[in-house]
Backbone as CSV, one residue per row, in Angstrom:
resi,resn,N_x,N_y,N_z,CA_x,CA_y,CA_z,C_x,C_y,C_z
1,MET,-184.447,-61.436,-132.624,-184.818,-61.177,-132.788,-185.045,-61.857,-133.796
2,LYS,-185.187,-62.462,-134.875,-185.091,-62.348,-135.094,-185.470,-63.168,-136.012
3,LYS,-185.910,-62.864,-138.362,-186.912,-63.782,-138.097,-187.836,-63.803,-139.272
4,PHE,-188.164,-64.956,-139.674,-188.961,-65.055,-140.871,-190.337,-64.473,-140.647
5,VAL,-190.720,-64.256,-139.383,-192.015,-63.695,-139.048,-192.123,-62.250,-139.480
6,SER,-192.658,-61.948,-140.529,-192.941,-60.568,-140.878,-191.757,-59.671,-140.695
7,LEU,-190.611,-60.212,-140.956,-189.466,-59.325,-140.955,-189.553,-58.589,-142.258
8,ILE,-190.320,-58.829,-143.034,-190.712,-58.224,-144.286,-189.954,-56.923,-144.464
9,LEU,-188.639,-57.153,-144.571,-187.768,-55.987,-144.618,-187.281,-55.718,-146.029
10,CYS,-188.092,-55.967,-147.022,-187.836,-55.422,-148.343,-188.386,-54.027,-148.262
11,TRP,-187.801,-53.220,-147.373,-188.304,-51.871,-147.124,-188.321,-51.085,-148.418
12,ALA,-189.454,-50.453,-148.686,-189.593,-49.690,-149.927,-188.525,-48.624,-150.029
13,ALA,-188.232,-47.993,-148.892,-187.223,-46.927,-148.915,-185.863,-47.471,-149.310
14,PHE,-185.583,-48.705,-148.936,-184.283,-49.277,-149.244,-184.143,-49.515,-150.738
15,GLY,-185.249,-49.871,-151.368,-185.185,-50.205,-152.774,-184.825,-49.020,-153.647
16,SER,-184.997,-47.822,-153.135,-184.730,-46.630,-153.947,-183.346,-46.049,-153.721
17,VAL,-182.583,-46.673,-152.806,-181.248,-46.131,-152.507,-180.307,-46.416,-153.664
18,GLN,-179.551,-45.430,-154.054,-178.580,-45.592,-155.128,-177.283,-46.172,-154.566
19,PRO,-176.480,-46.829,-155.417,-175.218,-47.403,-154.958,-174.359,-46.371,-154.226
20,SER,-173.752,-46.805,-153.134,-172.944,-45.911,-152.307,-171.572,-45.681,-152.931
21,GLN,-171.035,-44.514,-152.701,-169.687,-44.215,-153.166,-168.652,-44.698,-152.156
22,ALA,-169.136,-45.016,-150.926,-168.202,-45.510,-149.909,-167.942,-46.989,-150.135
23,SER,-167.014,-47.542,-149.341,-166.751,-48.970,-149.459,-167.989,-49.735,-149.034
24,GLY,-168.216,-50.887,-149.663,-169.406,-51.674,-149.357,-170.430,-51.533,-150.458
25,GLU,-171.662,-51.867,-150.159,-172.725,-51.842,-151.135,-173.909,-51.075,-150.579
26,SER,-174.841,-50.714,-151.466,-176.024,-50.001,-151.011,-177.137,-50.971,-150.709
27,LEU,-178.103,-50.537,-149.926,-179.253,-51.380,-149.643,-180.043,-51.668,-150.904
28,GLY,-179.921,-50.798,-151.894,-180.606,-51.018,-153.152,-180.086,-52.232,-153.898
29,SER,-178.907,-52.734,-153.530,-178.348,-53.898,-154.203,-178.828,-55.205,-153.581
30,ILE,-179.586,-55.109,-152.505,-180.079,-56.299,-151.818,-181.536,-56.538,-152.203
31,SER,-181.836,-57.764,-152.640,-183.181,-58.046,-153.127,-184.157,-58.380,-152.011
32,HIS,-183.679,-58.970,-150.924,-184.590,-59.311,-149.831,-183.825,-59.488,-148.534
33,ILE,-184.341,-58.890,-147.467,-183.752,-59.018,-146.136,-184.649,-59.917,-145.303
34,HIS,-184.112,-61.031,-144.853,-184.900,-62.006,-144.098,-184.843,-61.760,-142.600
35,ASN,-183.690,-61.320,-142.105,-183.466,-61.234,-140.669,-182.673,-59.994,-140.296
36,VAL,-182.950,-59.479,-139.103,-182.132,-58.417,-138.511,-181.704,-58.886,-137.127
37,ARG,-180.409,-58.856,-136.872,-179.868,-59.241,-135.565,-178.830,-58.213,-135.137
38,VAL,-178.448,-58.269,-133.857,-177.428,-57.356,-133.341,-176.293,-58.160,-132.734
39,LEU,-175.075,-57.865,-133.183,-173.854,-58.446,-132.635,-173.097,-57.321,-131.950
40,ASP,-173.103,-57.306,-130.601,-172.533,-56.191,-129.841,-173.228,-54.891,-130.259
41,LYS,-172.538,-54.010,-131.002,-173.157,-52.767,-131.475,-173.359,-52.752,-132.990
42,THR,-173.197,-53.908,-133.611,-173.293,-54.014,-135.060,-174.627,-54.616,-135.469
43,ILE,-175.300,-53.987,-136.435,-176.560,-54.508,-136.953,-176.264,-55.447,-138.112
44,LEU,-176.711,-56.691,-137.998,-176.511,-57.696,-139.029,-177.791,-57.888,-139.834
45,LEU,-177.636,-58.070,-141.126,-178.753,-58.355,-142.013,-178.545,-59.724,-142.651
46,GLY,-179.482,-60.623,-142.437,-179.471,-61.891,-143.139,-180.268,-61.729,-144.422
47,THR,-179.607,-61.804,-145.568,-180.243,-61.479,-146.832,-180.147,-62.634,-147.824
48,HIS,-180.851,-62.450,-148.932,-180.828,-63.430,-150.015,-179.422,-63.552,-150.601
49,GLU,-178.634,-62.495,-150.487,-177.289,-62.477,-151.067,-176.183,-62.799,-150.063
50,GLY,-176.519,-62.970,-148.780,-175.512,-63.283,-147.785,-175.701,-62.479,-146.512
51,LEU,-174.693,-62.522,-145.644,-174.739,-61.801,-144.372,-174.053,-60.451,-144.529
52,TYR,-174.763,-59.365,-144.132,-174.256,-58.014,-144.260,-174.336,-57.285,-142.922
53,THR,-173.554,-56.223,-142.805,-173.708,-55.286,-141.692,-174.334,-54.008,-142.237
54,LEU,-175.232,-53.439,-141.441,-175.901,-52.195,-141.807,-175.130,-51.039,-141.181
55,ASN,-174.504,-50.214,-142.023,-173.642,-49.138,-141.548,-174.305,-47.771,-141.605
56,GLY,-175.325,-47.629,-142.428,-176.002,-46.358,-142.588,-177.030,-46.458,-143.689
57,LYS,-177.705,-45.351,-143.956,-178.810,-45.376,-144.918,-178.381,-45.821,-146.305
58,ASP,-177.220,-45.395,-146.739,-176.804,-45.705,-148.096,-175.579,-46.605,-148.150
59,GLU,-175.358,-47.373,-147.085,-174.192,-48.255,-147.112,-174.389,-49.501,-146.264
60,ILE,-174.108,-50.634,-146.864,-173.980,-51.886,-146.142,-172.650,-52.510,-146.546
61,THR,-172.158,-53.419,-145.719,-170.900,-54.102,-145.989,-171.126,-55.593,-145.842
62,LYS,-170.593,-56.370,-146.754,-170.745,-57.816,-146.656,-169.895,-58.316,-145.497
63,ALA,-170.562,-58.921,-144.517,-169.859,-59.395,-143.322,-169.203,-60.737,-143.563
64,SER,-169.785,-61.512,-144.467,-169.296,-62.862,-144.703,-168.975,-63.062,-146.174
65,PRO,-167.814,-63.609,-146.478,-167.484,-63.893,-147.875,-168.282,-65.078,-148.427
66,GLU,-168.865,-65.882,-147.541,-169.647,-67.038,-147.986,-170.944,-66.566,-148.630
67,ASN,-171.190,-67.031,-149.833,-172.371,-66.625,-150.584,-173.493,-67.621,-150.340
68,PHE,-174.405,-67.263,-149.418,-175.562,-68.130,-149.205,-176.767,-67.314,-148.772
69,ASP,-177.942,-67.854,-149.056,-179.209,-67.211,-148.723,-179.473,-67.446,-147.246
70,VAL,-179.317,-66.395,-146.436,-179.407,-66.527,-144.977,-180.880,-66.463,-144.570
71,MET,-181.532,-67.612,-144.562,-182.952,-67.681,-144.223,-183.178,-67.652,-142.717
72,GLY,-182.298,-68.277,-141.956,-182.370,-68.285,-140.498,-181.115,-67.675,-139.926
73,LEU,-181.262,-66.849,-138.872,-180.108,-66.171,-138.288,-180.351,-65.946,-136.814
74,SER,-179.356,-66.258,-135.983,-179.453,-66.036,-134.546,-178.079,-65.668,-134.008
75,VAL,-178.063,-64.750,-133.042,-176.810,-64.305,-132.429,-176.897,-64.515,-130.925
76,ASP,-175.886,-65.141,-130.366,-175.786,-65.330,-128.921,-174.366,-65.008,-128.509
77,GLY,-174.167,-63.814,-127.939,-172.805,-63.386,-127.616,-172.003,-63.230,-128.891
78,SER,-170.886,-63.941,-128.992,-170.056,-63.886,-130.196,-170.400,-64.990,-131.187
79,ARG,-171.380,-65.815,-130.854,-171.738,-66.941,-131.703,-172.874,-66.534,-132.652
80,ILE,-172.637,-66.682,-133.946,-173.651,-66.431,-134.963,-174.042,-67.760,-135.589
81,TYR,-175.315,-68.098,-135.503,-175.834,-69.301,-136.149,-176.630,-68.892,-137.383
82,ALA,-176.539,-69.680,-138.428,-177.262,-69.356,-139.653,-177.713,-70.635,-140.343
83,SER,-178.700,-70.455,-141.216,-179.216,-71.561,-142.016,-179.736,-70.988,-143.326
84,GLY,-179.985,-71.845,-144.291,-180.500,-71.369,-145.563,-180.059,-72.231,-146.726
85,HIS,-179.754,-71.562,-147.860,-179.407,-72.251,-149.102,-178.102,-71.699,-149.661
86,PRO,-177.292,-72.540,-150.316,-176.055,-72.032,-150.922,-176.354,-71.120,-152.097
87,GLY,-175.464,-70.147,-152.294,-175.586,-69.239,-153.424,-174.652,-69.634,-154.550
88,VAL,-174.572,-68.794,-155.551,-173.715,-69.060,-156.704,-172.257,-69.163,-156.266
89,GLY,-171.609,-70.232,-156.654,-170.201,-70.432,-156.332,-169.941,-71.058,-154.981
90,SER,-170.974,-71.212,-154.173,-170.799,-71.799,-152.840,-170.669,-73.317,-152.929
91,LYS,-169.823,-73.871,-152.077,-169.653,-75.322,-152.013,-170.442,-75.930,-150.857
92,LEU,-171.255,-75.106,-150.189,-172.077,-75.620,-149.100,-173.155,-76.549,-149.649
93,PRO,-173.584,-77.536,-148.849,-174.676,-78.416,-149.282,-175.995,-77.656,-149.324
94,ASN,-176.974,-78.221,-149.993,-178.291,-77.612,-150.086,-179.338,-78.542,-149.457
95,PRO,-180.026,-78.092,-148.388,-179.825,-76.833,-147.661,-178.571,-76.896,-146.793
96,VAL,-178.187,-75.745,-146.233,-176.895,-75.689,-145.543,-176.950,-76.258,-144.133
97,GLY,-178.163,-76.556,-143.606,-178.267,-77.042,-142.232,-177.951,-75.937,-141.245
98,LEU,-177.289,-76.293,-140.155,-176.905,-75.306,-139.145,-175.433,-74.972,-139.289
99,LEU,-175.136,-73.673,-139.462,-173.770,-73.185,-139.556,-173.463,-72.309,-138.345
100,LEU,-172.187,-72.242,-137.972,-171.749,-71.428,-136.836,-170.542,-70.596,-137.223
101,SER,-170.598,-69.310,-136.867,-169.428,-68.438,-136.998,-169.122,-67.821,-135.640
102,THR,-167.858,-67.820,-135.278,-167.426,-67.172,-134.037,-166.492,-65.994,-134.319
103,ASN,-166.421,-65.593,-135.584,-165.563,-64.456,-135.965,-166.342,-63.464,-136.826
104,ALA,-167.577,-63.187,-136.393,-168.428,-62.164,-137.028,-168.766,-62.479,-138.474
105,GLY,-168.797,-63.774,-138.812,-169.215,-64.180,-140.143,-168.098,-64.343,-141.154
106,LYS,-166.854,-64.142,-140.742,-165.737,-64.258,-141.686,-165.561,-65.690,-142.169
107,SER,-165.856,-66.653,-141.290,-165.799,-68.058,-141.691,-166.894,-68.819,-140.945
108,TRP,-167.266,-69.989,-141.495,-168.378,-70.760,-140.952,-167.980,-72.216,-140.738
109,LYS,-168.495,-72.785,-139.680,-168.308,-74.198,-139.382,-169.631,-74.921,-139.571
110,LYS,-169.584,-76.067,-140.227,-170.775,-76.899,-140.365,-171.029,-77.608,-139.036
111,VAL,-172.184,-77.366,-138.431,-172.492,-77.953,-137.129,-173.286,-79.246,-137.278
112,SER,-174.409,-79.186,-138.016,-175.262,-80.371,-138.152,-176.312,-80.143,-139.226
113,LEU,-176.978,-81.232,-139.606,-178.157,-81.228,-140.479,-177.883,-80.698,-141.885
114,GLN,-176.612,-80.780,-142.325,-176.296,-80.344,-143.686,-177.032,-81.226,-144.702
115,GLY,-177.624,-80.591,-145.709,-178.376,-81.311,-146.723,-179.741,-81.785,-146.250
116,GLU,-180.130,-81.404,-145.011,-181.385,-81.895,-144.451,-182.360,-80.789,-144.068
117,VAL,-181.863,-79.724,-143.434,-182.761,-78.758,-142.805,-182.463,-77.334,-143.274
118,ASP,-183.541,-76.597,-143.484,-183.470,-75.167,-143.799,-184.290,-74.439,-142.739
119,PHE,-183.596,-73.910,-141.731,-184.289,-73.187,-140.665,-184.681,-71.794,-141.144
120,HIS,-185.941,-71.428,-140.961,-186.364,-70.050,-141.183,-186.495,-69.335,-139.840
121,LEU,-187.065,-69.995,-138.866,-187.078,-69.474,-137.498,-185.947,-70.154,-136.742
122,LEU,-185.033,-69.360,-136.184,-183.869,-69.903,-135.496,-183.563,-69.049,-134.281
123,GLU,-183.492,-69.675,-133.112,-183.197,-68.969,-131.860,-182.144,-69.743,-131.072
124,SER,-181.259,-68.997,-130.392,-180.196,-69.643,-129.627,-179.924,-68.895,-128.338
125,SER,-179.516,-69.644,-127.316,-179.055,-69.069,-126.061,-178.225,-70.122,-125.346
126,GLY,-176.943,-69.835,-125.157,-176.073,-70.824,-124.542,-176.029,-72.095,-125.370
127,SER,-176.260,-73.225,-124.723,-176.216,-74.511,-125.425,-177.530,-74.853,-126.112
128,GLN,-178.551,-74.028,-125.925,-179.879,-74.342,-126.437,-180.170,-73.647,-127.766
129,LEU,-180.804,-74.400,-128.659,-181.268,-73.845,-129.924,-182.650,-74.400,-130.248
130,TYR,-183.476,-73.563,-130.860,-184.749,-73.975,-131.437,-184.740,-73.580,-132.907
131,GLY,-185.220,-74.473,-133.739,-185.297,-74.162,-135.154,-186.566,-74.700,-135.767
132,ALA,-187.202,-73.898,-136.621,-188.377,-74.335,-137.370,-187.924,-74.647,-138.784
133,ASP,-188.018,-75.911,-139.156,-187.576,-76.357,-140.467,-188.645,-76.039,-141.509
134,SER,-188.282,-75.284,-142.520,-189.253,-74.864,-143.527,-189.729,-76.027,-144.389
135,GLN,-188.947,-77.092,-144.461,-189.302,-78.208,-145.334,-190.304,-79.160,-144.678
136,SER,-190.033,-79.542,-143.439,-190.938,-80.466,-142.746,-192.032,-79.736,-141.976
137,GLY,-191.786,-78.454,-141.641,-192.718,-77.710,-140.810,-192.556,-77.982,-139.334
138,ASN,-191.562,-78.784,-138.963,-191.373,-79.182,-137.569,-190.517,-78.177,-136.800
139,LEU,-190.798,-78.095,-135.494,-189.956,-77.362,-134.559,-189.046,-78.375,-133.895
140,ILE,-187.735,-78.130,-133.928,-186.806,-79.058,-133.293,-185.933,-78.306,-132.299
141,TYR,-185.441,-79.040,-131.314,-184.734,-78.448,-130.168,-183.405,-79.149,-129.953
142,SER,-182.381,-78.353,-129.640,-181.076,-78.898,-129.290,-180.639,-78.340,-127.945
143,LYS,-180.086,-79.185,-127.101,-179.556,-78.751,-125.807,-178.032,-78.810,-125.761
144,ASP,-177.416,-79.142,-126.909,-175.955,-79.309,-126.929,-175.323,-78.547,-128.101
145,PHE,-175.681,-77.275,-128.226,-175.105,-76.377,-129.229,-175.377,-76.821,-130.665
146,GLY,-176.455,-77.558,-130.877,-176.839,-77.946,-132.231,-176.248,-79.249,-132.710
147,ALA,-175.565,-79.984,-131.825,-174.967,-81.259,-132.242,-176.043,-82.313,-132.488
148,THR,-177.031,-82.396,-131.591,-178.137,-83.341,-131.746,-179.453,-82.604,-131.534
149,TRP,-180.534,-83.176,-132.081,-181.818,-82.500,-132.078,-182.948,-83.460,-131.717
150,SER,-184.004,-82.905,-131.116,-185.214,-83.676,-130.841,-186.424,-82.887,-131.309
151,SER,-187.438,-83.582,-131.801,-188.596,-82.932,-132.394,-189.587,-82.479,-131.336
152,ARG,-190.216,-81.348,-131.591,-191.317,-80.865,-130.770,-192.608,-80.783,-131.587
153,GLY,-192.658,-81.534,-132.677,-193.852,-81.575,-133.505,-193.929,-80.393,-134.452
154,LYS,-195.086,-80.214,-135.073,-195.274,-79.139,-136.038,-195.144,-77.780,-135.353
155,ASN,-194.431,-76.866,-135.991,-194.266,-75.537,-135.418,-195.519,-74.698,-135.616
156,SER,-195.970,-74.078,-134.533,-197.132,-73.188,-134.608,-196.797,-71.789,-134.105
157,PHE,-195.491,-71.523,-133.871,-195.066,-70.249,-133.292,-194.510,-69.320,-134.360
158,SER,-194.768,-68.035,-134.173,-194.165,-67.024,-135.046,-192.902,-66.440,-134.435
159,GLU,-192.757,-66.557,-133.123,-191.601,-66.026,-132.415,-191.266,-66.933,-131.239
160,ILE,-189.972,-67.035,-130.930,-189.508,-67.806,-129.779,-188.433,-66.998,-129.064
161,ALA,-188.469,-66.996,-127.734,-187.448,-66.320,-126.928,-187.044,-67.244,-125.788
162,ILE,-185.748,-67.488,-125.669,-185.216,-68.424,-124.684,-184.758,-67.675,-123.442
163,ASN,-185.144,-68.152,-122.265,-184.645,-67.573,-121.020,-183.160,-67.908,-120.877
164,PRO,-182.280,-66.909,-120.890,-180.848,-67.187,-120.818,-180.371,-67.565,-119.423
165,MET,-181.250,-67.408,-118.420,-180.861,-67.705,-117.042,-181.418,-69.016,-116.514
166,LYS,-182.336,-69.647,-117.244,-182.956,-70.877,-116.752,-183.151,-71.846,-117.896
167,LYS,-182.449,-72.953,-117.849,-182.474,-73.906,-118.945,-183.868,-74.485,-119.138
168,GLU,-184.243,-74.611,-120.398,-185.507,-75.177,-120.868,-186.710,-74.268,-120.671
169,GLU,-186.515,-73.093,-120.029,-187.624,-72.148,-119.944,-187.629,-71.285,-121.208
170,VAL,-188.808,-71.165,-121.804,-188.895,-70.502,-123.089,-190.275,-69.884,-123.257
171,LEU,-190.334,-68.788,-124.003,-191.597,-68.143,-124.346,-191.748,-68.142,-125.865
172,ALA,-192.986,-68.083,-126.320,-193.251,-68.039,-127.748,-194.537,-67.273,-127.997
173,ILE,-194.721,-66.852,-129.242,-195.946,-66.166,-129.639,-196.692,-67.030,-130.642
174,ARG,-197.976,-67.222,-130.365,-198.858,-67.931,-131.300,-200.116,-67.096,-131.481
175,ASN,-200.302,-66.582,-132.683,-201.484,-65.768,-132.989,-201.667,-64.622,-131.991
176,GLY,-200.564,-63.990,-131.611,-200.604,-62.842,-130.710,-200.604,-63.184,-129.235
177,ALA,-200.821,-64.460,-128.901,-200.857,-64.887,-127.502,-199.478,-65.364,-127.057
178,LEU,-199.173,-65.171,-125.772,-197.880,-65.563,-125.227,-197.969,-66.962,-124.634
179,ILE,-197.102,-67.842,-125.108,-197.045,-69.233,-124.674,-195.785,-69.437,-123.845
180,SER,-195.921,-70.125,-122.716,-194.787,-70.353,-121.819,-194.551,-71.852,-121.640
181,SER,-193.279,-72.220,-121.515,-192.920,-73.607,-121.232,-191.679,-73.633,-120.355
182,ASP,-191.635,-74.553,-119.412,-190.436,-74.721,-118.590,-189.745,-76.049,-118.861
183,ASP,-190.163,-76.726,-119.953,-189.523,-77.992,-120.309,-189.268,-78.067,-121.819
184,SER,-188.841,-76.974,-122.396,-188.476,-76.868,-123.814,-189.588,-77.332,-124.749
185,PHE,-190.811,-76.924,-124.427,-192.005,-77.177,-125.245,-192.448,-78.638,-125.275
186,LYS,-192.009,-79.426,-124.292,-192.659,-80.725,-124.135,-194.082,-80.506,-123.642
187,SER,-194.267,-79.434,-122.869,-195.591,-78.994,-122.447,-195.616,-77.481,-122.535
188,GLU,-196.809,-76.899,-122.486,-196.918,-75.448,-122.608,-198.174,-74.960,-121.923
189,ARG,-198.212,-73.653,-121.670,-199.421,-73.017,-121.143,-199.508,-71.602,-121.724
190,THR,-200.711,-71.119,-121.866,-200.929,-69.779,-122.383,-201.007,-68.797,-121.228
191,LEU,-200.219,-67.728,-121.291,-200.252,-66.700,-120.257,-201.365,-65.708,-120.586
192,LYS,-202.214,-65.439,-119.612,-203.343,-64.538,-119.825,-202.860,-63.104,-120.012
193,SER,-203.376,-62.475,-121.058,-202.998,-61.093,-121.345,-203.983,-60.505,-122.337
194,GLN,-204.194,-59.205,-122.243,-205.022,-58.499,-123.209,-204.189,-58.009,-124.396
195,LEU,-202.887,-58.205,-124.309,-201.994,-57.712,-125.349,-201.981,-58.644,-126.557
196,ASN,-201.858,-58.049,-127.724,-201.633,-58.803,-128.952,-200.162,-58.630,-129.313
197,LEU,-199.341,-59.621,-128.981,-197.896,-59.513,-129.139,-197.470,-59.927,-130.538
198,THR,-196.421,-59.277,-131.032,-195.927,-59.589,-132.370,-194.467,-60.020,-132.386
199,GLN,-193.634,-59.433,-131.528,-192.210,-59.749,-131.474,-191.807,-59.973,-130.021
200,ILE,-190.785,-60.803,-129.810,-190.281,-61.016,-128.450,-188.797,-61.335,-128.507
201,GLU,-188.034,-60.751,-127.579,-186.583,-60.929,-127.499,-186.186,-61.062,-126.034
202,TRP,-185.215,-61.945,-125.752,-184.813,-62.181,-124.364,-183.308,-62.353,-124.301
203,ASN,-182.655,-61.518,-123.498,-181.263,-61.773,-123.146,-181.099,-61.515,-121.653
204,LYS,-179.879,-61.513,-121.157,-179.669,-61.403,-119.711,-180.071,-60.045,-119.159
205,LYS,-180.205,-59.053,-120.026,-180.600,-57.723,-119.575,-182.095,-57.474,-119.732
206,HIS,-182.698,-58.009,-120.807,-184.061,-57.622,-121.128,-184.918,-58.784,-121.621
207,LEU,-186.160,-58.777,-121.212,-187.214,-59.500,-121.912,-188.074,-58.416,-122.541
208,LEU,-188.009,-58.305,-123.852,-188.715,-57.268,-124.580,-189.753,-57.888,-125.503
209,ALA,-190.809,-57.153,-125.753,-191.831,-57.586,-126.694,-192.443,-56.353,-127.331
210,SER,-193.202,-56.567,-128.395,-193.896,-55.462,-129.037,-195.371,-55.791,-129.170
211,SER,-196.173,-54.745,-129.074,-197.614,-54.820,-129.311,-198.017,-53.511,-129.967
212,GLY,-198.330,-53.569,-131.247,-198.644,-52.345,-131.970,-197.455,-51.406,-132.001
213,LYS,-197.631,-50.193,-131.496,-196.575,-49.190,-131.495,-195.732,-49.229,-130.215
214,LYS,-196.067,-50.127,-129.285,-195.423,-50.122,-127.976,-194.315,-51.171,-127.865
215,LEU,-193.168,-50.714,-127.350,-192.104,-51.615,-126.939,-192.305,-51.890,-125.461
216,LEU,-192.433,-53.167,-125.098,-192.756,-53.575,-123.738,-191.584,-54.296,-123.099
217,SER,-191.530,-54.263,-121.761,-190.527,-55.032,-121.025,-191.199,-55.768,-119.877
218,SER,-190.616,-56.906,-119.511,-191.160,-57.708,-118.424,-190.036,-58.149,-117.500
219,ALA,-190.311,-58.108,-116.192,-189.339,-58.555,-115.188,-189.778,-59.857,-114.531
220,ASP,-190.896,-60.439,-115.007,-191.410,-61.664,-114.371,-191.762,-62.727,-115.400
221,GLN,-190.859,-62.912,-116.362,-190.991,-63.960,-117.374,-192.281,-63.843,-118.192
222,GLY,-192.695,-62.630,-118.448,-193.823,-62.409,-119.330,-195.183,-62.426,-118.673
223,LYS,-195.221,-62.531,-117.356,-196.525,-62.528,-116.677,-197.162,-61.141,-116.683
224,SER,-196.335,-60.101,-116.611,-196.829,-58.728,-116.685,-195.852,-57.905,-117.504
225,TRP,-196.370,-56.807,-118.074,-195.564,-55.999,-118.976,-195.710,-54.518,-118.656
226,LYS,-194.614,-53.785,-118.883,-194.634,-52.330,-118.773,-194.222,-51.730,-120.107
227,THR,-194.816,-50.604,-120.457,-194.438,-49.913,-121.682,-193.089,-49.243,-121.488
228,ARG,-192.159,-49.600,-122.346,-190.815,-49.029,-122.257,-190.678,-47.816,-123.171
229,PHE,-191.316,-47.905,-124.338,-191.240,-46.803,-125.291,-192.393,-46.942,-126.273
230,THR,-192.936,-45.821,-126.713,-194.005,-45.816,-127.704,-193.525,-45.089,-128.952
231,PHE,-193.645,-45.753,-130.094,-193.193,-45.200,-131.364,-194.377,-44.610,-132.133
232,ASP,-194.060,-43.866,-133.164,-195.111,-43.276,-133.995,-195.742,-44.311,-134.926
233,GLY,-194.980,-45.352,-135.257,-195.479,-46.379,-136.164,-195.483,-47.743,-135.506
234,VAL,-196.134,-48.688,-136.155,-196.221,-50.057,-135.635,-194.850,-50.726,-135.719
235,ILE,-194.472,-51.416,-134.652,-193.179,-52.101,-134.591,-193.242,-53.379,-135.424
236,GLY,-192.278,-53.510,-136.337,-192.191,-54.717,-137.152,-191.104,-55.664,-136.704
237,THR,-190.047,-55.120,-136.093,-188.894,-55.935,-135.713,-188.238,-55.381,-134.455
238,ILE,-187.796,-56.295,-133.580,-186.941,-55.954,-132.447,-185.695,-56.822,-132.536
239,ALA,-184.540,-56.236,-132.306,-183.301,-56.996,-132.200,-182.471,-56.349,-131.110
240,GLN,-181.724,-57.153,-130.357,-180.968,-56.563,-129.257,-179.736,-57.380,-128.905
241,SER,-178.768,-56.674,-128.331,-177.631,-57.281,-127.648,-177.579,-56.629,-126.278
242,SER,-176.561,-56.922,-125.504,-176.426,-56.283,-124.199,-176.062,-54.806,-124.330
243,GLN,-175.657,-54.377,-125.532,-175.204,-53.003,-125.736,-176.146,-52.160,-126.584
244,LEU,-177.039,-52.798,-127.321,-177.826,-52.064,-128.303,-179.199,-52.701,-128.494
245,ILE,-180.234,-51.861,-128.573,-181.565,-52.302,-128.953,-181.918,-51.646,-130.276
246,VAL,-182.379,-52.435,-131.220,-182.794,-51.935,-132.527,-184.268,-52.232,-132.716
247,VAL,-185.014,-51.236,-133.130,-186.438,-51.386,-133.417,-186.701,-50.846,-134.815
248,ILE,-187.495,-51.571,-135.588,-187.836,-51.134,-136.932,-189.335,-50.894,-137.017
249,THR,-189.702,-49.701,-137.456,-191.100,-49.349,-137.684,-191.223,-48.913,-139.138
250,GLY,-191.983,-49.651,-139.915,-192.077,-49.329,-141.336,-190.712,-49.412,-141.989
251,SER,-190.244,-48.323,-142.592,-188.930,-48.294,-143.225,-187.907,-47.541,-142.375
252,THR,-188.224,-47.317,-141.098,-187.340,-46.571,-140.200,-186.661,-47.489,-139.202
253,VAL,-185.357,-47.327,-139.038,-184.573,-48.101,-138.069,-184.209,-47.191,-136.903
254,TRP,-184.565,-47.625,-135.695,-184.292,-46.871,-134.469,-183.267,-47.623,-133.628
255,LYS,-182.401,-46.848,-132.937,-181.380,-47.446,-132.077,-181.449,-46.848,-130.679
256,SER,-181.208,-47.700,-129.677,-181.109,-47.234,-128.300,-179.870,-47.833,-127.650
257,THR,-179.095,-46.978,-126.996,-177.913,-47.439,-126.260,-178.082,-47.238,-124.755
258,ASP,-179.313,-46.869,-124.326,-179.562,-46.653,-122.900,-180.710,-47.544,-122.400
259,ASP,-180.688,-48.800,-122.840,-181.652,-49.802,-122.382,-183.087,-49.473,-122.778
260,GLY,-183.256,-48.734,-123.874,-184.591,-48.481,-124.377,-185.298,-47.288,-123.764
261,ARG,-184.577,-46.498,-122.982,-185.214,-45.298,-122.417,-185.432,-44.237,-123.494
262,THR,-184.459,-44.125,-124.405,-184.591,-43.209,-125.531,-184.132,-43.920,-126.807
263,PHE,-184.652,-43.477,-127.931,-184.278,-44.014,-129.229,-183.925,-42.881,-130.180
264,THR,-182.926,-43.121,-131.020,-182.574,-42.171,-132.068,-182.764,-42.844,-133.414
265,ARG,-183.144,-42.046,-134.375,-183.375,-42.580,-135.727,-182.024,-42.845,-136.402
266,PHE,-181.840,-44.085,-136.849,-180.601,-44.468,-137.523,-180.787,-44.357,-139.038
267,ILE,-181.936,-44.795,-139.515,-182.276,-44.698,-140.944,-183.720,-44.257,-141.054
């Protein structure tokens, strides 16, 4: 899900939360949330102060002891990829390049591009990764878990979703239109639709997207869509794992554990 695209999650409601008496910190202690992702049933927040888990309205917990500005964040199974800038006391290079954690953020491995790239848009599935470098403006692609990269030119996408079942097949959003490629964006085509899409997420269970207040699903690689759920407010963020779907509308966080048939308010 997940994503420099209007994740604009400096939610006003969060800013007014007072410090929690429970273990962890309050959302009021976080200055900016860049990304929301889901690891199994855990909601992860990529923030200016580091990687956190969202436990409730008045409590977050720092998931990673590493102090860095998590500008890019992607989760694929147990693999968490991140990018950004080192924070106070961090010995990471600036920018941090591509980092990998396989223990829920407790420790990080330097994968590649340290001191070179700051990904703001970052997507992963299996051995494939796409990243939009904020410094050069380029979209780059890796087919070997981030070890090596090839350029796809200037990035023009606000969202990218990788087909987890077919290598090099990928969807993206450009100005509300759905773009499809079966060769990792060496070529592309626009899929005809009357929908103005804003978010898109793809895993082995779901291809989900949002348009206004509607959460949509597709069973044919984005050629057609069905409304899965309609919210009272406009959808700003979608994040999902095989166990949990999270949708954010305004300052409200919704959770579904039944494949999006029903949602309950979490915050």
